[in-house]
N, C-alpha and C positions, 0 to 999 in steps of 0.2 A: 373284555378280558378282566377289567377291574371288578365288575359286578359278579362275574363267575367266581373269582378268587375270594371276594368278600363273603359270598354265600357259603363257601366251603369253610372259611375262617370262623364265621359266626357259629357253625355247627360245633366248633371246638370250645365254645364258651367265651373266652376272653378276646375281645377285638385286637387285631394285630395291625401295625402299619404296613402299607404297601409301598415299596421303594423300587422305582425303575432306575437302575444304576447303569451308567454309561450307555445311554441310548444314543441313536444317531443324531444327525443334524436336522432332521425333519421337525420343524417346530410345531406341526400339527399334533405330533405325538406328546409334546410337552403341554400344549393347551388341553388336550384330552385328559392327561394325567391330572393336571392341576384343577381342571373343572370337576373332577371326581374326588378331589381331596387326597390324591396320592402324591408321593414325592417323585421328582424326576431329576436325573443326572445327565449332563451333557457329555458327549464323547466325540472328539474329532481327531481322527488319525493323522491329519495333516498330509504331508507328502509322503510319509512313511519311509523316508530315506535315512533315518537316524542321524541326520545332520541339522535339520531345521527344528527339532524339538516337537512341539505339540505333545502328543501322548507317547511318542517314542523318544526316550532320552537320548541326547546327543552322545554317541559312544565311538567317535572316531579315534 
């Protein structure tokens, strides 16, 4: 995916950064992004019960 996007971005002239924001917990995705020089952001929903936090703010 990174190579396809980079090829399209290069046709626009100025290179642009590639950022994967809030990807899942699969660390293979992180390794693939970093090996290609892209940014990678971690996302963990947690229990999604709005009590234990993680990405869902506690809102009881």
